[in-house]
N, C-alpha and C positions, 0 to 999 in steps of 0.2 A: 593553476597553482603548481609550484615546483618546490619540493623539499629536498634538501641535500644534507647529508650528515655523515659523519664517520664515527665509528666506535673504536675504542681501544680499551682493552682490559688492563687493569693495573698490573705492573710487573710483580710477580710473586717473589718476594725476597725472604720470606719465612720469618719466624719469630726471632726476636733479638733477646739476648741475655741481659737482664737488668736485675738489680738487687731488690727493688721495690715495685714490682709489677702489680698493678691494682687488680688485674683480671687474671691472675695466675690460678691454677687449679687449687680448689679448697677441699674437694672430695672427688673420689673416683668410684665408679660402679661397673660391675659386670652388666652390660646392657642385655635386655631380653632377646635381642636378635642373635645372641650367641647360641651356637648349636653344634651338634655332631653331624657332619656331612658324610655320606657314603658314596664313593665313586662307582662308576658302572662296573668296575672290577671287584667291588665289594670292600675296598679299603677305606676304613674310617679315618676322618680327620676332624679336628676341632677348628671351628671358625669362631674366634673370640672377638667380640665387639666391646671395647672398653671406653666408657664415657667419662670425661672430666668436666666437672662443674666448678665455676668460680664462686665466690662468696655470695653472689646474688642468685645462684642456682641456674645460671645460664651455661650452656655447653661452651667449652673453650678448648684451645690446644695448650699443650704444656711443653716446657723446655726442661729436659732432665733425662732420666733413665726410667723406662717402663719395663717392669719384669712381670711376665705372665706365667703362672704356675698351673699345670694340669696334673691332677691327681687321679689315681684309680679309686674304685669304691672301697678297697681295703686300706687306703691311706698311702700306698706307694706313690712316689712321684713318677709320672710318665714322661713329662717334658717340662723344661723351663726355657722360655724365650726371653731374651734380654735385648731391648731395642734402645739404641742411643738416640733419643729425640732432641739432643743438642745439635745434631747435624741437620741443617735445614732441609736438605734433600731427602734424608731418611724420614724426618718428621712429615714432610709433605707426602711421601710415598705411602705411608701407613694410614694417614688421615683420610677418612671417607667424608667428603663434603656433604653428601646427601644425608647420611645418618648422623653426622657430627660426632663420630666415634673413631677410635683407632681400631683398625681391623687387622688381626693377626691370625694366620692359619698355620696350624701345626699338623704335620703328617706323621709324627712319631708315636703312633698308637698301635697297639696289638690288634690283630684282625678281629678278635672276639670282643672288642670293647663295646659295652652296652651302656655304661654309665661312667661319667667322670665328674670331678669337682674342678672348678675354675675360679681362680682369684688373681688379683693383680696388686702390685705395689708400684708407686711412683715416687722416685727420689728426685726432687727438684734441683735445679742448678744451685740453689742456695742450701742444699742438703736437708731439706724438709721432707720427711717421709710420710706418705699417705697410703693407707691400706684400704682395699676394696672389701666388699662383702664376699662371701664364698657362695657360688651358685653351683647347683647340680644340673648337669646336662644329661639327658637320656636319649639314647639312640632308638628312635621309633621305627627306623627302617631295618627290617629283619631279613635282608637279602639272604 
């Protein structure tokens, strides 16, 4: 018996802008994989995982602008990351296919950071704003 076949993966062309996209994000969440990471040099960074869910509760990608806010325990803003997900290459580069989340890393943290708050806002291409919950991340690595 002889089997022959070839495989080809579909060309990634990214999401397209449409005004009535049935599976557009309905909610966004700070995913539990979000954490504070400490480098070997002891520098803390935040690894944010932002999950977008459609109206049926399934993970999806979004076309719009994603803003991630990192705050200190005292309420001061430590960093704001703004990602233009309308650019297909940018959208693809931030989206993690395994976790089905957008992964954003921020290195703008003071050395002594032990606790931060993390939240996200998504502004769709149709100008619909969706706000996530606010999560508290704790640095358990006390290098």
